[in-house]
FIRO-88929 format. One record per residue (C-alpha): residue number from 0; residue in three letters; x, y, z. Coordinates in nm, 3 decimals. Example, Ala and Ser with C-alpha at 12.3 -4.5 7.8 and 13.67 -1.06 7.14 Angstrom:
BEGIN
R    k    r       px       py       pz
R    0  ALA    1.230   -0.450    0.780
R    1  SER    1.367   -0.106    0.714
//
This chain:
BEGIN
R    k    r       px       py       pz
R    0  MET   24.412  -31.496    3.564
R    1  SER   24.766  -31.719    3.651
R    2  VAL   24.955  -31.667    4.008
R    3  GLN   25.243  -31.498    3.792
R    4  ASP   25.026  -31.244    3.638
R    5  LYS   24.874  -31.181    4.031
R    6  GLY   25.195  -31.144    4.112
R    7  LYS   25.291  -30.880    3.820
R    8  GLN   25.000  -30.691    3.948
R    9  ALA   25.093  -30.702    4.351
R   10  GLY   25.423  -30.586    4.246
R   11  PHE   25.253  -30.230    4.053
R   12  ILE   25.052  -30.191    4.306
R   13  ALA   25.345  -30.192    4.560
R   14  VAL   25.534  -29.931    4.327
R   15  GLU   25.232  -29.656    4.291
R   16  VAL   25.199  -29.682    4.677
R   17  LEU   25.550  -29.602    4.741
R   18  PHE   25.546  -29.326    4.511
R   19  GLY   25.230  -29.222    4.692
R   20  LEU   25.410  -29.221    5.007
R   21  ILE   25.694  -28.943    4.857
R   22  VAL   25.464  -28.733    4.721
R   23  LEU   25.255  -28.744    5.081
R   24  SER   25.607  -28.674    5.260
R   25  ILE   25.722  -28.373    4.984
R   26  LEU   25.400  -28.214    5.065
R   27  ALA   25.364  -28.261    5.465
R   28  GLY   25.717  -28.123    5.431
R   29  ILE   25.572  -27.788    5.276
R   30  GLY   25.301  -27.784    5.467
R   31  ILE   25.537  -27.777    5.787
R   32  ASN   25.740  -27.551    5.649
R   33  GLN   25.466  -27.292    5.559
R   34  VAL   25.349  -27.333    5.898
R   35  MET   25.673  -27.300    6.044
R   36  ASN   25.734  -26.961    5.852
R   37  ARG   25.406  -26.807    5.962
R   38  MET   25.472  -26.901    6.330
R   39  ASP   25.793  -26.722    6.277
R   40  SER   25.651  -26.395    6.091
R   41  GLN   25.403  -26.407    6.342
R   42  ASN   25.661  -26.408    6.633
R   43  TYR   25.862  -26.125    6.440
R   44  GLN   25.557  -25.956    6.428
R   45  ILE   25.486  -25.949    6.823
R   46  ALA   25.866  -25.857    6.853
R   47  ALA   25.837  -25.582    6.650
R   48  ASP   25.473  -25.437    6.829
R   49  GLN   25.697  -25.523    7.180
R   50  GLN   25.963  -25.293    7.041
R   51  LYS   25.767  -25.069    6.903
R   52  GLN   25.581  -25.013    7.258
R   53  VAL   25.934  -24.956    7.413
R   54  ALA   26.002  -24.717    7.159
R   55  ASP   25.708  -24.471    7.207
R   56  ALA   25.723  -24.489    7.514
R   57  ALA   26.070  -24.411    7.579
R   58  ALA   26.027  -24.142    7.332
R   59  LYS   25.768  -23.977    7.554
R   60  TYR   26.002  -24.034    7.882
R   61  LEU   26.277  -23.830    7.723
R   62  LYS   26.042  -23.545    7.628
R   63  ASP   25.940  -23.530    7.969
R   64  ASN   26.281  -23.619    8.138
R   65  PHE   26.521  -23.411    7.891
R   66  ALA   26.690  -23.195    8.101
R   67  THR   26.755  -23.484    8.350
R   68  VAL   26.843  -23.750    8.076
R   69  TYR   27.107  -23.469    7.909
R   70  ALA   27.260  -23.400    8.217
R   71  ALA   27.344  -23.728    8.286
R   72  ALA   27.479  -23.858    7.945
R   73  GLY   27.789  -23.865    7.799
R   74  THR   27.912  -23.834    7.472
R   75  THR   28.024  -24.266    7.486
R   76  THR   27.861  -24.311    7.814
R   77  PRO   27.486  -24.310    7.708
R   78  ALA   27.213  -24.283    7.982
R   79  GLN   27.015  -24.569    8.034
R   80  ILE   26.696  -24.629    8.081
R   81  THR   26.544  -24.961    8.221
R   82  PRO   26.142  -25.112    8.072
R   83  ALA   26.150  -25.137    8.479
R   84  MET   26.228  -24.749    8.460
R   85  LEU   25.942  -24.669    8.253
R   86  ARG   25.676  -24.903    8.415
R   87  ASN   25.764  -24.715    8.765
R   88  THR   25.699  -24.406    8.583
R   89  ASN   25.378  -24.532    8.420
R   90  TYR   25.515  -24.538    8.079
R   91  LEU   25.480  -24.879    8.043
R   92  PRO   25.189  -25.095    8.189
R   93  ALA   25.306  -25.255    8.492
R   94  GLY   25.301  -25.608    8.384
R   95  PHE   25.495  -25.518    8.036
R   96  THR   25.806  -25.756    8.040
R   97  ASP   26.148  -25.661    8.004
R   98  THR   26.213  -25.881    7.722
R   99  ASN   26.074  -25.987    7.329
R  100  ALA   25.944  -26.272    7.240
R  101  PHE   26.274  -26.442    7.183
R  102  GLY   26.381  -26.353    7.531
R  103  GLN   26.592  -26.062    7.410
R  104  THR   26.644  -25.749    7.688
R  105  PHE   26.490  -25.430    7.583
R  106  VAL   26.744  -25.114    7.671
R  107  VAL   26.740  -24.786    7.581
R  108  LEU   27.029  -24.571    7.556
R  109  ALA   27.065  -24.204    7.519
R  110  ARG   27.426  -24.003    7.438
R  111  ARG   27.471  -23.651    7.418
R  112  VAL   27.586  -23.560    7.045
R  113  ALA   27.541  -23.159    7.054
R  114  THR   27.418  -22.889    7.290
R  115  ASN   27.077  -22.954    7.368
R  116  GLN   27.047  -23.264    7.180
R  117  LEU   27.056  -23.643    7.267
R  118  GLU   27.107  -23.951    6.991
R  119  SER   26.871  -24.237    7.151
R  120  ILE   26.786  -24.585    7.053
R  121  VAL   26.619  -24.898    7.190
R  122  LEU   26.818  -25.196    7.132
R  123  THR   26.791  -25.566    7.239
R  124  THR   27.027  -25.797    7.419
R  125  GLY   27.102  -26.123    7.523
R  126  GLY   26.839  -26.379    7.444
R  127  GLN   26.740  -26.569    7.150
R  128  VAL   27.019  -26.514    6.870
R  129  ILE   26.769  -26.460    6.543
R  130  ASP   26.899  -26.490    6.177
R  131  GLU   26.899  -26.242    5.957
R  132  MET   26.624  -26.271    5.736
R  133  GLY   26.431  -26.262    6.109
R  134  THR   26.559  -25.903    6.205
R  135  ARG   26.547  -25.763    5.901
R  136  GLU   26.155  -25.887    5.884
R  137  ILE   26.123  -25.720    6.215
R  138  ALA   26.298  -25.379    6.112
R  139  GLU   26.062  -25.376    5.855
R  140  ASN   25.779  -25.418    6.094
R  141  LEU   25.939  -25.143    6.270
R  142  GLY   25.906  -24.894    6.015
R  143  ALA   26.157  -24.613    5.933
R  144  PRO   26.311  -24.593    6.331
R  145  GLY   26.374  -24.976    6.282
R  146  GLY   26.717  -25.146    6.235
R  147  PHE   26.923  -25.442    6.336
R  148  VAL   27.298  -25.560    6.380
R  149  PRO   27.364  -25.724    6.051
R  150  VAL   27.587  -26.027    6.050
R  151  ALA   27.834  -25.832    5.797
R  152  ASN   27.889  -25.577    6.038
R  153  THR   27.829  -25.644    6.417
R  154  GLY   27.994  -25.322    6.496
R  155  ILE   27.704  -25.089    6.363
R  156  ILE   27.319  -25.089    6.357
R  157  GLN   27.149  -25.023    5.983
R  158  GLY   26.860  -24.864    5.947
R  159  VAL   26.554  -25.081    5.752
R  160  ARG   26.669  -25.096    5.416
R  161  GLY   26.921  -24.865    5.432
R  162  GLY   26.775  -24.563    5.522
R  163  TRP   27.041  -24.488    5.818
R  164  SER   27.294  -24.636    6.064
R  165  LEU   27.501  -24.618    6.391
R  166  THR   27.783  -24.702    6.545
R  167  LEU   27.764  -24.928    6.828
R  168  SER   28.099  -24.819    6.971
R  169  ASN   27.962  -24.435    7.051
R  170  TYR   27.673  -24.642    7.260
R  171  GLY   27.976  -24.883    7.444
R  172  VAL   27.774  -25.211    7.377
R  173  SER   27.798  -25.498    7.117
R  174  PRO   27.500  -25.670    7.101
R  175  GLY   27.607  -25.871    6.829
R  176  ALA   27.425  -25.979    6.549
R  177  GLY   27.070  -26.164    6.528
R  178  HIS   26.952  -25.829    6.781
R  179  THR   26.718  -25.515    6.671
R  180  ALA   26.673  -25.144    6.711
R  181  SER   26.469  -24.843    6.696
R  182  ALA   26.635  -24.534    6.658
R  183  LEU   26.502  -24.178    6.864
R  184  PHE   26.649  -23.875    6.846
R  185  LEU   26.563  -23.565    7.096
R  186  GLN   26.645  -23.180    6.991
R  187  ASP   26.540  -22.932    7.247
R  188  GLY   26.290  -23.193    7.400
R  189  THR   26.149  -23.252    7.128
R  190  LEU   26.190  -23.592    6.897
R  191  ALA   26.358  -23.562    6.581
R  192  ASN   26.587  -23.808    6.396
R  193  ASP   26.916  -23.688    6.245
R  194  TYR   26.909  -23.904    5.950
R  195  LEU   26.756  -23.832    5.620
R  196  TYR   26.526  -24.073    5.453
R  197  ARG   26.442  -24.109    5.109
R  198  ASN   26.066  -24.168    5.134
R  199  ALA   25.763  -23.943    5.304
R  200  ILE   25.649  -24.141    5.641
R  201  ALA   25.320  -24.054    5.741
R  202  GLY   25.338  -23.775    6.020
R  203  LYS   25.707  -23.731    6.033
R  204  PRO   25.815  -23.445    5.806
R  205  GLU   26.126  -23.392    6.038
R  206  LEU   26.245  -23.716    5.861
R  207  ASN   26.305  -23.521    5.547
R  208  ARG   26.453  -23.214    5.679
R  209  MET   26.827  -23.127    5.668
R  210  ASN   26.900  -22.990    6.005
R  211  THR   27.290  -22.866    5.858
R  212  ALA   27.447  -22.779    5.535
R  213  LEU   27.462  -23.047    5.293
R  214  ASN   27.774  -23.109    5.109
R  215  MET   27.751  -23.264    4.760
R  216  GLY   28.152  -23.315    4.730
R  217  GLY   28.114  -23.151    4.369
R  218  ASN   27.845  -23.407    4.251
R  219  ASP   27.550  -23.330    4.060
R  220  LEU   27.206  -23.229    4.168
R  221  ASN   26.968  -23.406    3.894
R  222  ASN   26.618  -23.384    3.840
R  223  ALA   26.500  -23.130    4.090
R  224  ALA   26.143  -22.952    4.044
R  225  ASN   26.132  -22.634    4.252
R  226  ILE   26.419  -22.550    4.485
R  227  THR   26.297  -22.311    4.762
R  228  ALA   26.543  -22.123    4.959
R  229  SER   26.508  -21.836    5.236
R  230  GLY   26.885  -21.741    5.188
R  231  THR   27.164  -21.619    4.973
R  232  ALA   27.232  -21.882    4.636
R  233  SER   27.592  -21.854    4.560
R  234  ILE   27.684  -22.017    4.240
R  235  SER   28.056  -21.978    4.095
R  236  GLY   27.973  -22.117    3.744
R  237  ASP   27.721  -22.032    3.477
R  238  VAL   27.296  -22.040    3.578
R  239  ASN   27.131  -22.178    3.272
R  240  ALA   26.793  -22.199    3.264
R  241  GLY   26.549  -22.291    3.020
R  242  ARG   26.254  -22.104    3.092
R  243  ASN   26.206  -21.797    3.270
R  244  VAL   26.376  -21.663    3.574
R  245  ASN   26.168  -21.504    3.854
R  246  ALA   26.281  -21.302    4.155
R  247  THR   26.046  -21.107    4.413
R  248  GLY   26.363  -20.957    4.530
R  249  ASN   26.663  -20.797    4.387
R  250  VAL   26.904  -20.948    4.138
R  251  ASN   27.236  -20.786    4.213
R  252  LEU   27.478  -20.847    3.890
R  253  ASN   27.862  -20.747    3.873
R  254  GLY   27.911  -20.924    3.505
R  255  THR   27.707  -20.962    3.177
R  256  VAL   27.368  -21.100    3.199
R  257  THR   27.293  -21.278    2.893
R  258  ALA   26.898  -21.407    2.843
R  259  GLY   26.750  -21.589    2.541
R  260  GLY   26.409  -21.564    2.671
R  261  ASP   26.226  -21.347    2.919
R  262  LEU   26.367  -21.192    3.218
R  263  ARG   26.151  -21.115    3.488
R  264  ALA   26.209  -20.981    3.839
R  265  GLY   26.068  -20.753    4.093
R  266  SER   26.367  -20.514    4.125
R  267  MET   26.683  -20.522    3.930
R  268  TYR   27.011  -20.388    3.983
R  269  LEU   27.279  -20.386    3.734
R  270  GLN   27.611  -20.298    3.769
R  271  GLY   27.758  -20.451    3.458
R  272  ASN   27.613  -20.520    3.106
R  273  ALA   27.270  -20.673    3.022
R  274  SER   27.218  -20.804    2.701
R  275  MET   26.882  -21.002    2.643
R  276  ASN   26.756  -21.161    2.303
R  277  GLY   26.417  -21.132    2.439
R  278  SER   26.173  -20.935    2.674
R  279  ALA   26.264  -20.857    3.059
R  280  THR   25.976  -20.781    3.244
R  281  VAL   26.000  -20.605    3.532
R  282  GLY   25.763  -20.583    3.840
R  283  GLY   25.934  -20.321    4.014
R  284  ASN   26.247  -20.108    3.975
R  285  VAL   26.517  -20.132    3.686
R  286  ALA   26.821  -19.946    3.872
R  287  VAL   27.145  -19.999    3.605
R  288  THR   27.471  -19.826    3.655
R  289  GLY   27.584  -19.954    3.322
R  290  ASP   27.464  -20.035    3.023
R  291  THR   27.114  -20.145    2.895
R  292  THR   27.077  -20.261    2.533
R  293  THR   26.728  -20.383    2.404
R  294  GLY   26.481  -20.368    2.155
R  295  SER   26.178  -20.317    2.381
R  296  MET   26.125  -20.267    2.704
R  297  TYR   25.802  -20.314    2.899
R  298  ALA   25.762  -20.197    3.269
R  299  ARG   25.460  -20.223    3.494
R  300  GLY   25.639  -20.029    3.747
R  301  ASN   25.899  -19.797    3.743
R  302  VAL   26.224  -19.734    3.530
R  303  GLN   26.473  -19.543    3.703
R  304  GLY   26.811  -19.432    3.611
R  305  VAL   27.066  -19.148    3.613
R  306  THR   27.055  -19.089    3.247
R  307  ALA   26.816  -19.195    2.975
R  308  SER   26.942  -19.159    2.660
R  309  MET   26.740  -19.263    2.376
R  310  SER   26.767  -19.268    1.998
R  311  GLY   26.460  -19.305    1.895
R  312  GLU   26.120  -19.162    1.972
R  313  THR   25.932  -19.175    2.338
R  314  TYR   25.555  -19.207    2.391
R  315  THR   25.353  -19.187    2.701
R  316  THR   25.018  -19.185    2.787
R  317  GLY   25.052  -19.010    3.105
R  318  TRP   25.264  -18.649    3.215
R  319  PHE   25.630  -18.637    3.130
R  320  ARG   25.722  -18.476    3.471
R  321  THR   26.063  -18.301    3.573
R  322  ARG   26.163  -18.256    4.007
R  323  GLY   26.279  -17.973    3.987
R  324  ASP   26.335  -17.616    3.785
R  325  THR   26.398  -17.814    3.472
R  326  GLY   26.217  -17.907    3.217
R  327  TRP   26.254  -17.983    2.836
R  328  TYR   26.591  -17.877    2.650
R  329  SER   26.718  -17.910    2.281
R  330  GLU   27.071  -18.006    2.344
R  331  LYS   27.128  -17.897    1.950
R  332  TRP   26.996  -17.577    2.006
R  333  GLY   27.006  -17.476    2.335
R  334  GLY   26.658  -17.394    2.445
R  335  GLY   26.380  -17.549    2.578
R  336  TRP   26.090  -17.507    2.838
R  337  HIS   26.122  -17.483    3.203
R  338  MET   25.967  -17.325    3.549
R  339  THR   26.147  -17.152    3.773
R  340  ASP   25.830  -17.055    3.977
R  341  SER   25.447  -17.161    3.985
R  342  ASP   25.306  -16.893    3.753
R  343  TRP   25.554  -16.920    3.453
R  344  ILE   25.637  -17.136    3.178
R  345  ARG   25.966  -16.984    3.050
R  346  ALA   26.144  -17.036    2.716
R  347  TYR   26.512  -17.163    2.856
R  348  ALA   26.828  -16.898    2.769
R  349  GLY   26.541  -16.638    2.645
R  350  LYS   26.484  -16.799    2.309
R  351  SER   26.206  -16.680    2.114
R  352  VAL   25.895  -16.896    2.047
R  353  TYR   25.728  -16.931    1.688
R  354  SER   25.429  -17.120    1.575
R  355  SER   25.277  -17.102    1.233
R  356  GLY   24.940  -17.143    1.357
R  357  GLN   24.760  -16.947    1.652
R  358  VAL   24.906  -16.830    1.985
R  359  ARG   24.575  -16.794    2.220
R  360  GLY   24.545  -16.679    2.564
R  361  ASN   24.339  -16.494    2.828
R  362  SER   24.590  -16.161    2.812
R  363  LEU   24.857  -16.122    2.588
R  364  PHE   25.156  -15.876    2.766
R  365  SER   25.482  -15.741    2.633
R  366  ASP   25.721  -15.580    2.836
R  367  GLY   25.849  -15.420    2.537
R  368  ARG   25.745  -15.336    2.167
R  369  THR   25.460  -15.539    1.994
R  370  TYR   25.533  -15.598    1.589
R  371  VAL   25.225  -15.722    1.364
R  372  GLY   25.355  -15.863    1.021
R  373  GLU   25.001  -15.775    0.894
R  374  TYR   24.731  -15.663    1.049
R  375  ILE   24.539  -15.586    1.417
R  376  GLN   24.213  -15.691    1.422
R  377  LEU   23.978  -15.591    1.719
R  378  ILE   23.699  -15.814    1.809
R  379  GLY   23.524  -15.618    2.051
R  380  SER   23.351  -15.311    2.011
R  381  ALA   23.259  -14.966    2.241
R  382  SER   23.045  -14.675    2.197
R  383  ALA   23.155  -14.360    2.167
R  384  GLY   23.053  -14.120    2.462
R  385  ALA   23.048  -14.448    2.712
R  386  GLY   23.257  -14.459    3.003
R  387  CYS   23.600  -14.662    2.964
R  388  SER   23.874  -14.750    3.191
R  389  PRO   24.171  -14.708    3.205
R  390  THR   24.245  -14.435    2.987
R  391  GLY   24.450  -14.525    2.673
R  392  MET   24.244  -14.842    2.583
R  393  ILE   24.186  -14.876    2.238
R  394  SER   23.871  -15.026    2.088
R  395  ARG   23.620  -14.954    1.742
R  396  THR   23.265  -14.866    1.671
R  397  GLY   23.053  -15.118    1.529
R  398  ASP   23.111  -14.943    1.196
R  399  GLY   23.495  -14.992    1.217
R  400  SER   23.580  -14.662    1.368
R  401  LEU   23.851  -14.623    1.579
R  402  LEU   23.817  -14.464    1.994
R  403  THR   24.030  -14.444    2.229
R  404  CYS   23.958  -14.447    2.587
R  405  LYS   23.999  -14.072    2.672
R  406  SER   23.952  -13.906    3.038
R  407  GLY   23.798  -14.227    3.054
R  408  ILE   23.517  -14.158    2.771
R  409  TRP   23.529  -14.383    2.425
R  410  THR   23.618  -14.086    2.182
R  411  GLY   23.676  -14.103    1.810
R  412  LEU   24.028  -14.029    1.711
R  413  GLY   23.917  -13.809    1.440
R  414  ASP   23.651  -13.616    1.660
R  415  LYS   23.837  -13.283    1.766
R  416  SER   23.571  -13.090    1.821
R  417  SER   23.446  -13.322    2.116
R  418  GLN   23.559  -13.226    2.506
R  419  VAL   23.483  -13.396    2.791
R  420  TYR   23.408  -13.215    3.099
R  421  THR   23.435  -13.392    3.480
R  422  ALA   23.267  -13.302    3.786
R  423  THR   23.358  -13.470    4.118
R  424  TYR   23.174  -13.523    4.431
R  425  SER   23.284  -13.639    4.788
R  426  ALA   23.091  -13.754    5.078
R  427  ALA   23.078  -13.973    5.391
R  428  GLY   22.992  -14.315    5.431
R  429  ASN   22.597  -14.436    5.434
R  430  THR   22.493  -14.182    5.187
R  431  ILE   22.424  -14.160    4.850
R  432  PRO   22.613  -13.907    4.657
R  433  GLN   22.581  -13.785    4.318
R  434  VAL   22.724  -13.546    4.062
R  435  VAL   22.627  -13.376    3.741
R  436  SER   22.903  -13.253    3.483
R  437  SER   22.702  -12.983    3.262
R  438  CYS   22.778  -12.927    2.877
R  439  PRO   22.935  -12.532    2.869
R  440  ALA   22.675  -12.289    2.682
R  441  GLY   22.703  -12.377    2.298
R  442  LYS   22.807  -12.743    2.397
R  443  ILE   22.556  -13.024    2.318
R  444  LEU   22.572  -13.368    2.556
R  445  THR   22.691  -13.612    2.340
R  446  GLY   22.753  -13.896    2.582
R  447  GLY   22.912  -13.957    2.893
R  448  GLY   22.975  -14.180    3.242
R  449  GLY   23.071  -14.231    3.613
R  450  THR   23.291  -14.373    3.841
R  451  CYS   23.287  -14.456    4.236
R  452  ASN   23.590  -14.447    4.462
R  453  SER   23.637  -14.613    4.809
R  454  VAL   23.802  -14.858    5.000
R  455  SER   23.409  -15.013    5.057
R  456  PRO   23.439  -15.343    4.916
R  457  SER   23.029  -15.284    4.875
R  458  VAL   23.034  -14.916    4.684
R  459  ALA   22.880  -14.955    4.349
R  460  LEU   22.736  -14.687    4.053
R  461  TRP   22.376  -14.664    4.136
R  462  ALA   22.273  -14.415    3.850
R  463  THR   22.453  -14.289    3.457
R  464  GLN   22.233  -14.118    3.279
R  465  PRO   22.242  -13.797    3.102
R  466  TYR   22.052  -13.493    3.316
R  467  ASP   21.962  -13.193    3.101
R  468  ASN   22.259  -13.100    2.898
R  469  GLY   22.509  -13.290    3.141
R  470  TRP   22.570  -13.649    3.282
R  471  LEU   22.468  -13.735    3.614
R  472  ALA   22.646  -14.013    3.825
R  473  GLY   22.547  -14.183    4.149
R  474  CYS   22.713  -14.394    4.383
R  475  ARG   22.621  -14.581    4.703
R  476  SER   22.735  -14.831    4.961
R  477  THR   22.618  -15.048    5.242
R  478  ASP   22.952  -14.958    5.495
R  479  GLY   23.058  -14.643    5.685
R  480  TYR   23.308  -14.556    5.409
R  481  ALA   23.345  -14.248    5.246
R  482  ILE   23.315  -14.204    4.859
R  483  GLN   23.413  -14.027    4.556
R  484  VAL   23.243  -13.977    4.250
R  485  SER   23.283  -13.878    3.944
R  486  SER   23.090  -13.767    3.653
R  487  TYR   23.183  -13.694    3.275
R  488  ALA   22.981  -13.550    3.014
R  489  VAL   23.087  -13.524    2.643
R  490  CYS   22.992  -13.213    2.482
R  491  GLN   22.978  -13.144    2.131
//
């Protein structure tokens, strides 16, 4: 190899070394930058942990000393709590420093915003100014209560990711950009955040709760799942429901209700008209002062109204009940059935009762005459000469001959030669009186009977039988009431 070739080779080696040094420098710079960023992140985390410890201590202090702090706080002149006060009252450890990792001093400010309500913050002042990337990272590490003073607007504290903001002039301070804060809000001595968070915070349901009316300013409320309200929903426009409208209480409507689907309610009160193309399912009462026009109505509870008019038929598997001296009434013919006492079902307006079938009962009583268009068929029968009561009854014998109850004896209508002879005897109680009615000479006994008359509930006819040419009847009782015994002899 020539000297010239060696010189060329040495030149190439020098260039390669130069490129290597450049690459090494770049990698070293990247590494140093990563190390510095790592160190900054660690400092940001330490600052956040320190501030969180102060915020937790301040929250406990404010809860325990709410009345004192509330009395000292104004609306723009807040009460001030320092780390020294928190250390002296054992809310912070004795060795806890007043400053964070960047030399910024912690201060707690509490101002009065409403009755029994404090708006409080933990704020850093002085010390090293942290760039905005750093204050944002500290706020992120603090979680939902975390905030920082932005470079673009040093008059406010901005919550993490824009979750909330506070005006610093309300606290009479201006720490400048590069400082961080934590929000604390107390109401009646209880920690509460007056700012509404979009996301759920574990263990902090109050951060997603409104404490005052929400004014949408004429804007829409979209993509809501369930809406639960304990008060009144006042809607000046239309209510459009793609599915069911369910109410466990009352639905009071002054206008028209038009439903293409189902309408379900516990109780429903309508002052106007209700028109439904679908079904109405009501678990409670339906009270309508106007008209209700529907195809079919199914009610699991009561349907109440002043008057119900049906153009078709009415079916029930239970009873039709009326609650007064009323019943069923035919408006066309002016008659019907009703009851005015506990004994009788009456035909309204004295209408006649007609049936092409049978009218059946235990007994049939007529205040006037009885008319029969065909025949009277007597089902029961009696024996001539047997006793009967009361006088005037009509019966028949087994072969169909008519009998009348005459003087207490069943007597044939055509038997003119038969006569009834009676005998009566009265006796004191505790006796067994008996009497015989005899046929006169020339007459033959054909039958007879006997009766007992007494106020005694235990009186009984103990003997009624033929005796020679007459009829013997005897009575008895177990108490001391007087008894009258009568004997009837049918003689021919």
